[in-house]
N, C-alpha and C positions, 0 to 999 in steps of 0.2 A: 504495499499499500503506501511504504514510505518511497519506495522507486518510482511508482507512479505519479506520485505528486512532485518527486523532483522533474520528473520528464516532461510534466505537464507544463511547470514552471520553467523549464528550458526553452521548451516549444512556443511561450508566450512571446507575443511583439514585444520589443523594446517601450512601444507608448503604453502599452498595456501595464507593464511591469512598473516603470516611472509614476503610472497614476495609481495602483496599488499602494507603493511605497507612502507617496505623499500624504494621500488618504489615512494611511496607518501613522503617520506624523500629526495631522490633524486629531483624530480621535484620540491617540496618548497622551497629547498635550491637554486636551478637555480631559479626559482620564484622572490625570495628575490633579489638574486644577479642583476638580471635584473631591478627591480622596483628601487632599491636603486642607480643604477649607475648613474642616470642624477641628483640625490641629490648629489653626492660627486662628480660630476664635476662641479657640480653650487659653492661648496664653495672650492675646491680645485684649484690649480693652476694647469699648465702643468706641472711643475719642481716638484710640490707635487705629482702629479697623477704619473709620470713617477718614483720617488724613490719608491713610495710603488710598483708598478708594477717590479721593480727592486729587490725590499728585496723578493719580493713572488718568482720572477724566481728563485734568489739564492738560497730560501730556499726549493725550491722543486729538485734541484739539489743536493744538498748539503745533503738533509736528506738521501738520497738514499745509501750514504757512512756513514753517522754520525750513524742511525737507523737500516740500513741494509734491511727496509721494511720488517722486520720481522713479522708483521701483517698480509701480504699477504699469499700466499699461503703455505709456511712452516708450517706456525702455525695452518690451519685446517688440514693439512697433521700430523702434530705432536698431534692434539686433538685426531685423529683415529688411530694412532701409540701407545699414551701411554695416552687413553682415561679415565684410570683407576683413574687419579688424575689431573684434566683440571686446578685445582688451579694452580698446582706445575709447570705445563706447562706454565701459563702464565706468574706464577713472575719469572720462570727461564727467561723466553723470555725477560720480563720487565729488568730482571737486566743486561742482556746484553746493551739494551740500554741505562738504566741509567748510565751504566761503561763508554761507547762509548761518550754519552755526557759529562759526566765529564771531560772526559780526553781532549777533545776539548775545553770546556771551559776553561781549564785550559791553553792551547796553543793559545786558543784566548786572554786570559788577559797577557799573556807573549809578545806576538806577536803582539798587537794591534794594533800598525800603521800600520803594514806590512798586516796584514788582512784587515784591515780597507781601506787601498787606492787600496787592490786587489780588492777588493768585489766594492768599489765606495761607502760604506756606512758608517756612523758615528757608532764610537766605541759604543755607547748605541745599536742602532741596529744590530749590531753584538752579543752583549750579550744578547739582547732580543730574537734573533733567537737561541741560546744555550738554551737558556729557553723554548723556545718551543720545540728545539730538545729532552729535557729531560721529558715535561710533554705530547705531542702529543701521544706517541706510546702507553700509559695507555689506552687512550680513544680507540684507535685504535683496541687494544687487546680486550679491554672489547665489543665494539660493533661486533667485530666480533667471538666473543664468544656466544654472544646473538644470533648471526645469526645463530651459529651452532646449538645451541641448540632451535631454531626455537621462540624465545621470540623477543618481539619486541613491548611489550606497553610501557615500561621504556625507552626505548631506543629511541621511537619516542616522548614521552614526553620531554625529554632531548634535543634532536634534535631542537624541535619547539622551546623551551626557548632559546637556543643558536643561533638559527637562528635569532630571534626576538632581543636581547641583541646585538649581536654583531654590527648590523649597528646602531642601537641607542647610544651605547656606542661611537662609532666610531662618531658620529655626536657631540656627547657631548664633547669628547675630543679635536674635532677641534676647537669648540667654547672655550674651557677653554685656549687653547693654540695656540691663533691666529700667533705667531710668529714660532710654530713647528708645522705647521700641518699635514704635513706627517707621523712625527715619533709620535705625539699624534695621529693620526687614526689606526697605524699600534697597538701601544700600547693598546689603550682604545678598540679595536676591541677585539683583542687577548686574554684580560684578562677571559673573561668567560670559554675560553679554559683552559688557562694556570692554574686557580681556580678548574676548573673540573678534569684536569689531576692531581695535587696535590692529590686532595680528592680519585682518582681512585687509584694512587698509596698506598696511606695508606690503602684504602681497600684491595686492591692485596695482600699486605705483612701481612695484618691482617688474610686473611684467608688462607694463607699459607705462611710460613717464610723460606722458601727455597730459597737461593740467588743463591746457584750454584751447578747444580746438572752436573756432568761431560758429563754423555749421553746426555741428552739435549741440552747443551751448543756445544758438538760436533756435535748433529744432526742439530743444528740452522745454524751454521755455514757452516757444511759442503753444505748442502743444498742451503743456499742464496747465500753465497757469488761468485758463479759461474753465477747466477743471476742476479749479479749488471747491466752488460752491458745490459742486457735487459731492465732494470727498467730505467737505465740512456736513451736507447734510446728514447725512449717515452717522457720524461721531456725534453731531449734538443731538440727534434722537436718542441716544442711548445713553451720553454724559452729560449733558445738561442738568438733569433732575440731579443728579447728585450735588454737582456744584453750587445749585440753588439751594437745597436744602440744608447743605453746609454752611451756605452765607445767612439764610433766614432761621434756621431752626439749632444749627451747632453741628458740630463735627461727630460728637455721638449718634445724633439723631441720624446723619447721615450713613455713620458706620451701619446702623441699625434695618436701614432702608436697604445699604447695598448689599447687606448679607441676604434681605430676602430676596433681592433681585438676582444677586448671583446665582443663588440655588436653584430659581425659578428657570432662570436663561439656561442652566445646565441641564435641568430637565426637558425643557423645549428643544435643546441641540439635539437629546438623545430621541426623541418623539420623531424629531426631523428626519435623523436617520435611519430610523426604523419604516 
């Protein structure tokens, strides 16, 4: 039986194999999130949980403006239109995100009190958010390039490692810094992603040292800037409620609401898959 399954797997088209593995990545991500939610609700206060979800909500909204979501549809289109040099496309798209992230970071440093009050987050979390703006696009571009080429083995292995490390380091951070649980959880959980992002930035520019190509920059900006309202609308629908509750009722109430919302979303995703 096992041998038959192996033969069937070997005979699968590469497109089907890639689809199968990338579907498994999404499934495992949702599963780990569902399993670890009760753990964090036990070791975090409602205020801490509210702060974490407030951070995530602001990150999801602001990342649309800072990174322009360049790893989305425009990247695949560019790989088709400029397919003779995929590394050049990747490095130039990454350069746009790096430039915008650096500008935003400098603005946050200059106006840190204003930004902190506006977002309702500490300056440390604002700066850490900027660090994620800088590093996360590298991973998104990398994994989308692998999808485009129907490569799945390395992304699958990396994803499994990241999914396991995120909650483990998050729990470790909470116990190491019990007086700043929310900040510790956010920073420690995101460390693998930040480190991986920096590594991929180095690899991307090592493969192609093209930082600025006028045609590619014009192509990316012209395509994606008009799509910002579209990307933003989807994020606002799922994130604005927690921001408003945190602002009006406090982070504790936002934490209670976020827990209910996250659990119901996980259940809905499970029914959608079935």
